[in-house]
Structures are given as C-alpha cells and as structure tokens.
C-alpha positions, 0 to 999 in steps of 0.5 A, a space after each residue: 272772012 275768018 269768023 272763028 278764033 284760032 284753036 290754039 288761042 288761049 280761052 280769054 282771047 277774042 277774034 277781033 272784029 278789027 285787027 288794027 283797032 286800039 283796045 281802050 284802057 290799054 294804050 296811052 290817053 293820046 294814042 290814036 291812029 292818023 288819017 292814013 292809019 299810022 299809030 300817033 303817040 303824044 302827036 308823034 307818028 311811030 314811024 318818025 320816033 323809029 327812024 329817029 331813035 331806032 328800034 327797039 324803043 321805049 316811048 312814054 306819053 308824058 301827059 298821060 304819066 302826068 295825068 294819071 299821078 295828078 288824078 290818083 292823088 286827087 282821088 285818094 285825097 278826096 276819099 280820105 278827107 271824106 272819112 276825116 284823115 289825109 293820105 301820102 301817096 308815094 310813087 313806086 320808083 321800081 316800076 321806072 325811074 329816071 330824073 325826068 319822071 322824078 320831076 313829073 311825079 313830085 310835081 304832081 304832089 307825089 312822094 317817091 319810094 326807092 329800093 336802092 342806092 342807085 334808085 336814091 341817087 336818080 331821085 336825088 339827081 331828079 330834084 326830089 326832096 329827101 324828106 319826101 323819099 321812103 327807102 325800102 329793101 330786105 337787104 339794105 347795105 350799111 352804106 346805103 343806110 349811111 347814105 339815106 340817113 346822111 341826106 335826110 330820107 323821110 322814112 326808112 322801112 325796117 324789114 328785119 330785127 337786124 335792121 333795127 340796129 343798123 338803121 340806129 347806128 347810121 342815124 346816130 352817126 349822122 346826128 338824126 332821129 330817123 323815121 321808120 316804119 316796120 314791114 309786116 306781112 299781114 297773111 293776105 296772099 292777093 290773087 297774082 303770080 306767086 312770085 309777085 305776091 309779096 305778103 304771104 309768111 314764106 318769103 323774104 320781105 317783112 316779119 310776121 304780125 305776131 313778132 311786131 309788137 316786140 320789134 316795135 318795142 326795140 324801135 322805140 327803145 332806140 333814141 335815134 329812131 322814131 317809130 311812124 307805123 306799120 307798112 304792108 305790101 300784099 302783091 302786085 297787079 291786083 284787081 279788086 279791093 277785097 285783099 287790101 280791105 282784108 290786110 287793112 283790117 288785120 293791120 288795124 288791129 295790130 295798130 291798135 295794140 301798138 297805140 297802147 304804148 306809144 304813138 302810131 301816126 301812120 299806116 302804110 298799105 303799099 301798092 300793087 294796083 293793077 292795070 290792063 295788058 290785054 283786051 280781057 283784063 278788067 282792073 278796078 278803077 282808082 276811085 273805086 279802089 279809094 272809096 272801098 280802102 277809105 271805108 274800111 279804114 273808117 270802119 275798122 278805126 271806129 269799131 276799135 275806137 282809135 284815131 284814124 291814122 294818116 294813110 300811105 299808099 305806094 302805087 307805080 304801075 298804075 302811074 306809069 304802066 299805061 303811059 308806055 309803048 314799045 316799038 319793034 321792027 319785024 325781022 322775020 315771020 314763019 308759020 308753024 303747024 300745031 297738029 293742023 293748025 297754024 300759029 304765025 311766029 313773028 320775030 322782032 328785034 327786041 325780046 326778053 332784053 327790053 321786056 322780060 316779064 312774060 319770061 319771068 311771070 308769064 305775063 301776057 301783052 297785046 300787039 298792033 301794026 303801028 306804021 299802017 293798017 290793013 284789011 287782011 283777015 286776022 291771024 294768031 300770032 306769037 311776037 318772038 324775040 331775037 334771043 337764044 331762048 325758046 321762052 324768048 316771047 314778048 307777046 304770047 298771043 294775038 291777032 294781026 292782019 294776016 299780011 304782017 311782013 318783015 319790016 313792019 313796025 309793031 307797037 305793044 302797049 302797057 310797057 311803061 312799068 317793069 320793062 326799062 326797069 328789068 331790061 338787061 344785055 342777054 346776047 350783048 343787046 344794048 338796052 333800049 332808049 326811052 323816049 318822052 312824047 308830048 304835044 308832037 314832040 319827042 325827046 330822049 329820057 334815057 340814051 340807049 346802049 351801043 355795042 361800044 358802050 358794052 364793050 367799054 366795060 370789057 378789060 380785055 379789050 385792046 387799048 386805043 391809046 396813042 400806042 395803038 394809033 388812038 387820039 391822045 
C-alpha cells in the first residue's frame, strides 16, 4: 500500500486514505456513492447521465443551487436586520446564466446582475422583473444602454465619466429617470489571482475614490438620472472577511462625504465569496461573512454618525459553483517519468473548451471515478484535455486509483461557475450540454452544440437546397 505522497504532488495535496471518497464541501449536497460505488447526483447515476446526454457534460444539482440561493439570502437578511437595515442580493449572472437559472434564483428572492445585452435578454426571457436587474460593464454599448433604459432595468452601474452622459441620454430618450450606481475602486486588493482582482487602481473597472465626488455631482446634475449609491467589487474567490471589511470602511467614509450634498440610500459591496475547489480549500462560511460585514457597516456608520444604508451584494460562484459537476470519458492514459518519479496523464474527451479556468487562472480542481470505485492503490494523476495545447489541463494534480483506464467515467466537482460561461469552440469542439438533476430525474437546461451547429455558421459551406438534392 502506498504510504508516501508522490514527490511531484503540490504541497497542499495530501495522499488520500480512500481515492474514491467524495471530499466534504466540494460536491453538491445530494452527491453520494450508490451501493455499487457509482456516483449519484440528484438521485441520478453518473453512467445514466453520460449514456443519455454524452460527455463532456455539465450536471447541475437543482436542489443544491436553489438551497444555496435561499440560505444566503436568509442569512444576510437576518444579519443586516440585526443592525437595523436591509439588504439586496443580486445573483451574478456571469457565473452561469440560463432561463431556468433565472427562475431558480428569482424564486429564491434574489435580484440578478447582468453584464451585457445578451445576459439581459436571458434574464428577461427567464421572467425576471426588469426592476430587479442591475446592469454592469466597463464598455456598455449605446444599444445596450438604450435596451436597458427602455425595458426599465432597476439600476445601471456607471463605470466611467463618459457613461454619465450616455446613460442620461438613453434614459431621457426612453422617458425614464434611471437609477444608477457609481463603481469605485477602494484600493483594496483582495488575496486572489491578479487577473481576478478588480479593485486595485491599475485596471479597467471603475474610478478612483478621489474622483467620485466630482462624478457624483455630474450624475446628480442630470435630470434623467437618480443616484442610488456607490458600488465596489474587490475580487473573486476570496476567503476571509478582512478585505471586504477594509473596503466597506473606505467606501463608507466616501459615502458620508456624499451625504452632505444629497441622499445616498444604498451601498453595494459586490461579491467574490469563495468556494472549495480542492480538499485543501477552506472557504469562509457565509454566516461568518454576513456577521462580519454587518458588524463593520454598523460600526463605521456609528463612527461617522450617518444613517445605515441599504446594503447590496452580488454573489455568483458561491450559489452555483458547488452545484455543478462535469463528467468526462477517459480516452488514453500515459505514465510520464519526471526525474525518476512517475505521473500518470489521463486524457479525457473535453478540456479547455469546457473549462478554461486552469489555463486562464491556474485554477485547481479535484477528480474522482464516477462509474465505479476501486481498491487499487492511489496514483498521482494529471487530467488532460484533448486540445492541441500543452496547457490544456482540467485537473493539475489529484490521486485516483491506479487502475484508471480508458473508458472510465470521471467527475470533476465545483464546475457550476465560470465553466459553461467561459466555454468555447477551440479546435471546433462543440460546447457541452448542461443538464439539471432533481429527485432522480434529469432534464436539459442548455442544449449541447453539434458539429452541424458549428458548420451552419460557416458561409463557405455548400448549399443544401434543392439544387444539391436537399429538401425544399
């Protein structure tokens, strides 16, 4: 029996006592092993899902996603009611959005944050009330601003000085007074990947704090605009509350200054709450975050002697991330010797087309056999994709039983957020379908793409009309 970890393994990766075990916190709440050892999600066998829908496949545990949305809202409402104010929670649609997801999160009581005309269209098609939508983006087009003001989007987040006039013109043209927030950079750089950090000064989002009073004055001077408050987002996949607390304190100092010249009813502290992707991750419990954030807002408002604002948040990953599992079929395995130590490369039928986060951010994931269990000794594996890139890695390092073999079905947890949303057609790979599971049944949320779908966009394809024998 192997008792020592592979020397090629990263320091955080421990040799598992059982390479079949589903680590707590990584998998959807309904994930379990059947009596035969097969992975069940929402009461549906992984092999049955793969047989019906193919692989790669995104599987979303509907009960888990709905429960996460409801629980988060309940906790934040309770903690901010404790200090004497209320909250608005917006689901960050960029994490993963479909019409069904819109219905799930709005039924749970959440608003929705969108970042493009396409996301806005999906939210509306899913039945979201326009007044419960927020519209983000550093370069919203004139057409998008016209669309947002025409349908009655609740708030638009102004990201730069040039947008003030653009939003005002669109609102006036559509006969509305448009509520807006001003996105500012608090200068707090949360502990995260540099490309995920979105509140240090040298980046494309928002404005610096010192410019805010002047821009708020310009907003207030526009008859077609209503200033709601400040907005800030300090990063993504953040553990701990310290960064949020420091950012909130800085924003409330500015909030107090702005109150001298008019109302500032709300304060939006953004999102970015982290989840576990590997057994080494220890995300901050949502209740702990809610308590800490409510306390800092109460303390700072008391210190500044200002009224408590309505506080808004924009979580996405923490709601949908754990609910998602990706299924892959093993194609080849290859043992590679690295200075006398072996790593097993396991290649699957997906890759950076369905999960680009490892290549883009260096993100780590876990993996388990999905259609069986094994008593074979654990071996260090790297799960590789099928694309023509050496960086096409789905799981950089984990342990699987050493009898993993072509044809096996693998499951990668915590892929509900930013995997389908960032999916692509590299090497002409069709984007994978998304399936929801609930109480033993499965249904398609988003249809997968076929090669025919991809070729249909190619204008060089020969005609299939009657002249070439096609149907009329």
